[in-house]
C-alpha positions as CSV (number, residue, x, y, z in Angstrom):
1,M,-159.7,-80.0,73.0
2,V,-161.2,-82.1,70.2
3,E,-163.1,-79.1,68.9
4,R,-159.9,-77.0,68.8
5,L,-158.2,-79.6,66.6
6,A,-161.2,-80.4,64.4
7,G,-160.1,-77.8,61.8
8,A,-156.5,-79.0,61.6
9,D,-155.3,-80.8,58.4
10,D,-154.5,-84.5,58.4
11,A,-150.7,-83.9,58.3
12,T,-150.8,-81.9,61.5
13,L,-153.1,-84.3,63.3
14,V,-150.9,-87.3,62.2
15,E,-147.7,-85.6,63.3
16,R,-149.3,-84.8,66.7
17,A,-150.6,-88.4,67.0
18,Q,-147.2,-89.8,66.1
19,D,-145.9,-87.9,69.1
20,G,-148.5,-89.6,71.3
21,D,-151.3,-87.1,71.1
22,V,-154.4,-89.2,71.7
23,V,-156.8,-86.3,71.1
24,A,-155.3,-85.7,67.6
25,F,-155.8,-89.3,66.8
26,E,-159.4,-89.1,68.1
27,V,-160.1,-86.3,65.6
28,L,-158.7,-88.5,62.8
29,V,-161.0,-91.4,63.9
30,R,-164.1,-89.1,64.0
31,R,-163.1,-87.7,60.6
32,Y,-162.6,-91.0,58.7
33,A,-164.6,-93.7,60.6
34,P,-167.8,-93.0,58.6
35,T,-165.9,-93.3,55.3
36,A,-164.1,-96.4,56.3
37,R,-167.3,-97.9,57.7
38,A,-169.3,-97.1,54.5
39,M,-166.6,-98.7,52.3
40,A,-166.4,-101.8,54.6
41,R,-170.2,-102.2,54.7
42,R,-170.5,-102.1,50.9
43,V,-167.6,-104.5,50.4
44,L,-168.7,-106.9,53.1
45,G,-172.5,-106.5,52.8
46,G,-173.2,-106.0,56.5
47,D,-172.7,-104.1,59.7
48,A,-171.2,-106.6,62.1
49,D,-168.1,-107.4,60.0
50,A,-167.8,-103.8,58.8
51,D,-167.7,-102.5,62.4
52,D,-165.0,-105.0,63.3
53,V,-162.9,-104.1,60.2
54,V,-163.1,-100.4,61.0
55,Q,-162.2,-100.9,64.7
56,E,-159.3,-103.2,63.8
57,S,-158.1,-100.8,61.1
58,F,-157.9,-97.9,63.6
59,I,-156.2,-100.0,66.2
60,A,-153.7,-101.1,63.6
61,A,-153.3,-97.5,62.4
62,W,-152.6,-96.3,66.0
63,R,-150.0,-99.0,66.5
64,S,-148.1,-98.4,63.3
65,L,-148.7,-94.7,62.9
66,R,-145.0,-94.0,63.3
67,T,-144.3,-96.0,60.1
68,L,-146.4,-93.5,58.0
69,S,-143.8,-91.5,56.2
70,D,-146.2,-89.0,54.5
71,P,-148.6,-87.6,57.3
72,G,-150.8,-86.1,54.6
73,A,-151.6,-89.5,53.2
74,F,-153.4,-90.8,56.2
75,K,-156.8,-91.2,54.6
76,G,-155.5,-93.4,51.8
77,W,-153.3,-95.3,54.2
78,L,-156.2,-96.0,56.5
79,L,-158.6,-97.0,53.7
80,R,-155.9,-99.4,52.3
81,T,-155.6,-101.0,55.7
82,A,-159.4,-101.3,56.0
83,S,-159.6,-102.7,52.4
84,R,-157.0,-105.3,53.1
85,R,-158.9,-106.4,56.2
86,C,-162.1,-106.6,54.1
87,V,-160.3,-108.8,51.6
88,D,-159.1,-111.0,54.6
89,V,-162.7,-111.3,55.8
90,L,-163.9,-112.2,52.3
91,R,-161.2,-114.8,52.0
92,R,-162.2,-116.3,55.3
93,R,-165.8,-116.5,54.2
94,R,-164.8,-118.2,50.9
95,E,-168.0,-116.9,49.4
96,S,-168.9,-114.1,47.1
97,V,-169.8,-110.7,48.4
98,T,-173.5,-109.9,48.2
99,L,-175.2,-106.7,49.0
100,D,-178.3,-108.3,50.6
101,G,-179.3,-106.6,53.8
102,V,-177.5,-103.3,53.0
103,D,-179.6,-100.3,54.0
104,V,-181.1,-98.6,51.0
105,P,-180.5,-94.9,50.9
106,A,-183.6,-92.8,51.5
107,P,-185.5,-92.2,48.3
108,V,-185.9,-88.7,46.9
109,S,-189.7,-89.0,47.4
110,T,-191.2,-90.8,50.4
111,S,-194.2,-92.0,48.4
112,P,-194.7,-95.8,48.4
113,E,-194.4,-95.9,44.6
114,A,-191.1,-94.0,44.7
115,Q,-189.8,-96.3,47.4
116,A,-190.9,-99.4,45.5
117,T,-189.1,-98.2,42.4
118,M,-185.9,-97.4,44.3
119,N,-186.0,-100.8,46.1
120,A,-186.4,-102.5,42.7
121,A,-183.5,-100.6,41.2
122,V,-181.2,-101.4,44.2
123,A,-182.2,-105.0,44.1
124,D,-181.4,-105.1,40.4
125,L,-178.0,-103.4,41.0
126,D,-177.3,-105.9,43.8
127,A,-178.1,-108.8,41.5
128,A,-176.0,-107.3,38.7
129,L,-173.1,-106.8,41.0
130,A,-173.5,-110.4,42.3
131,R,-173.1,-111.7,38.7
132,L,-169.8,-110.0,38.2
133,P,-166.6,-112.0,38.9
134,D,-165.2,-111.4,42.4
135,A,-162.1,-109.5,41.3
136,V,-164.2,-107.2,39.0
137,R,-166.8,-106.6,41.7
138,R,-164.2,-105.7,44.3
139,A,-162.4,-103.3,41.9
140,W,-165.7,-101.5,41.2
141,L,-166.7,-101.3,44.9
142,F,-163.2,-100.1,45.9
143,R,-163.4,-97.4,43.2
144,E,-167.0,-96.3,43.3
145,Q,-167.9,-97.0,46.9
146,A,-164.6,-96.4,48.8
147,G,-163.2,-93.8,46.4
148,L,-159.8,-95.5,46.1
149,S,-157.5,-94.5,43.3
150,Y,-156.5,-97.0,40.6
151,D,-153.0,-97.1,42.2
152,E,-154.4,-97.8,45.6
153,I,-156.6,-100.6,44.2
154,A,-153.7,-102.1,42.3
155,R,-151.6,-102.2,45.5
156,L,-154.4,-103.7,47.5
157,E,-155.2,-106.4,44.9
158,Q,-151.5,-106.9,44.1
159,V,-152.1,-106.4,40.3
160,G,-151.0,-103.8,37.8
161,V,-152.9,-100.5,37.3
162,D,-153.9,-101.6,33.7
163,T,-155.5,-104.7,35.2
164,V,-157.5,-102.5,37.6
165,R,-158.5,-100.3,34.7
166,G,-159.7,-103.3,32.8
167,R,-161.6,-104.7,35.7
168,I,-163.4,-101.5,36.4
169,A,-164.2,-101.0,32.7
170,R,-165.6,-104.6,32.6
171,A,-167.7,-103.9,35.7
172,R,-169.0,-100.6,34.3
173,S,-169.9,-102.1,30.9
174,G,-171.6,-105.1,32.6
175,L,-173.6,-102.9,34.9
176,V,-174.6,-100.5,32.1
177,R,-175.8,-103.5,30.0
178,E,-177.6,-105.1,33.0
179,M,-179.1,-101.9,34.3
180,G,-180.2,-100.6,30.8
181,A,-183.9,-100.8,31.7
182,W,-183.3,-98.2,34.5
183,R,-182.0,-95.5,32.3
């Protein structure tokens, strides 16, 4: 049954799930769990909290699915839910987000030299991100890692879109300046 619904669009799946179709919701989970998990891992810097955030987000989505007025907007709605939960985790920690311990993507080349170069670049990016102010870093991560729109970030952070644009611009210029040696 899951395979039969796998090609359905989000709106159809959400409408079916709103009517209680668990299989349709399972397709949505399979479709968006990897994206939500990747965003949560980047924001939170680890697997344990990220897995909890994703699980809690899908549980919350299932419980409040009937409140979603635009079934085609499920992805953004789910990622906003997960983002809010990430912010809650960060607030509970009362510490800055670091990217220590995040799995490094596989390098283009598997040679030790290429791996060492890639590891050094990622370490420098992690350090550069860590030096950014919390709000600026979160805006950049939500945009570049989670793929959220400026409007979605503004709603999540409870600020104006212009503020989000400014934060992302500051993050980009700071990262360009700090990562200049890697060009």
